[in-house]
Every structure is written in structure tokens, then in C-alpha cells.
C-alpha positions in Angstrom: -18.8 -9.0 89.7 -19.9 -5.5 87.5 -18.6 -1.7 87.7 -20.8 -1.8 91.4 -19.1 -3.9 93.1 -15.2 -2.6 91.8 -16.5 0.8 93.6 -17.3 -0.6 96.6 -14.4 -2.1 96.9 -12.3 0.6 95.7 -14.6 3.3 98.7 -13.2 0.6 101.9 -10.0 -0.1 100.0 -9.7 4.6 100.8 -11.1 4.5 103.7 -9.0 1.9 104.8 -6.2 4.6 103.5 -7.7 7.5 104.8 -8.0 5.3 108.7 -4.4 5.3 108.3 -3.7 8.3 107.4 -5.6 9.7 110.1 -3.8 6.6 112.9 -0.6 7.8 111.7 -1.1 11.6 111.8 -2.3 11.1 115.6 -0.5 8.6 117.1 1.7 8.9 119.9 5.5 7.4 117.6 4.9 10.3 115.4 4.0 13.4 118.5 7.7 13.7 118.2 9.0 13.9 114.4 5.7 15.9 114.1 6.9 18.9 117.6 10.0 18.8 116.1 9.4 19.6 112.5 6.8 22.5 113.8 9.0 23.4 115.7 12.3 24.3 113.4 10.6 26.6 111.6 10.8 28.9 114.1 14.3 28.1 115.3 15.2 29.1 111.7 13.9 32.0 111.8 15.9 33.1 115.0 19.3 32.2 113.6 18.0 34.0 110.6 16.5 36.9 112.9 20.2 36.4 115.1 22.4 36.3 111.8 20.3 39.6 110.3 21.0 41.7 113.2 24.7 40.6 113.4 24.7 42.2 110.4 22.7 45.2 110.9 24.8 46.0 114.0 28.8 45.5 111.7 26.9 47.6 109.0 25.6 50.2 112.1 30.0 50.0 113.4 31.1 51.0 109.6 28.9 53.5 109.3 30.1 54.9 112.5 34.6 54.4 111.8 34.0 56.4 108.1 32.5 59.2 110.1 
């Protein structure tokens, strides 16, 4: 085998790897995991916002108590 044959085999292997990744990413089996991961980012922000708003309310109450 010469260098061109190796390059051809490598190209076919990479094409199959790419097709496998695409199949895995768009399969119905992975959809639930990806949806959960996508929504978890938004859920974390809601928790942070609640904590921040609670801290802001506490700080406001502290200021009112001091005056």
C-alpha cells in the first residue's frame, strides 16, 4: 500500500466517525439527556435569582431595622 491508500482509508474512517457522532447526537435515545442539560442552565439561573432576591430582601429589611 502506498501513501494515497492510507489517506483514503483514513478519510473513510473519519467519515464513519463523523456519521456516528451525528447519529448519536440526533438519536431519540439522547434527546432526553440533551433536553435536561439544556434546561438545567435555565433552572440554575432561577435558583440564583431566588437567592439573590432573598439576599436583597434581607438587606432591605436590615436597612429598615437600622433606621
